[in-house]
N, C-alpha and C positions, 0 to 999 in steps of 0.2 A: 547504477551507472546512468540509467535513463534520466533520473532526476538531475544528475550533474549536467548532462547534456542539455536538458531544458533550461537549467539555470544559466549556463554559458550562452545558449542561444538568446535567452531573454536579455542578457547583458549586451550582447553584440548588436541585437536589433532594437534595443531600448524598449522591450515589450514587458510591461508589468504583468500582463496576462500569462506569459511564458514563465515568469518568476513564480506566479501563483501556482501554475501547473506543476512546477518543480517542487514546491512545498507540499502540494497534495500528493505527489508521487513519493516524496520522502516519508510522508505519513503512511502511505500504503506499504512501503518497505518495512516500516516499524510494525505495522499490523501483521505482515507476513512473518516477521521474526517472532512475534508473540504466538502466532499460530504454530510455528515450528517448535517452539519451546513447549507448548501444551501437548503437542504430539509426542515429542521426545519424553516428556514426563509420563505420558500414558504408556509408552512402550517400556520404560524402565521400571515402572511400578508393577510388580508381578502379584502383589497381594490384594490390591484393591481394583474394583471395576473402574475403568477410565471414565472421566467426566465427558461423555459424548456430547452432551448439550453445550458444554463450554467450548469444546473443540468446534462444534458446528457453528456456534455463535461467532467465534473468531474467524472462521472461514467465510461466513456471510459478510462480516465486517470488511474483510479483505476485498471481496467482490464488489461491495458497495463503494468502497473508496476508489478502486480502480475504475469503476464505472464513472464516478465523478471526475476523475482525472481525464479520461478519454472524452467525456462529454465536454469538458472545459477546452480541451485541445481542439476538438471538432468545431467548436463555436468561434475559434479564432479566425480572423480575416487577415492573413499575412500576405 
């Protein structure tokens, strides 16, 4: 939802930077979805040890992407 807001704001204000932030936030959402799927897979699989390193890597990727989004937004001079 926030990515859609950023996209609309970028269109209304003619700000390419807000459009870029929207794309970055959409990518963050995709990373969160991948993280959630990895967690669900770990919970459903009762026979094998979960891939904790993979789950941790995905969570860190989410954090890094969101950090990039908010850093981009913070640097805007609107």
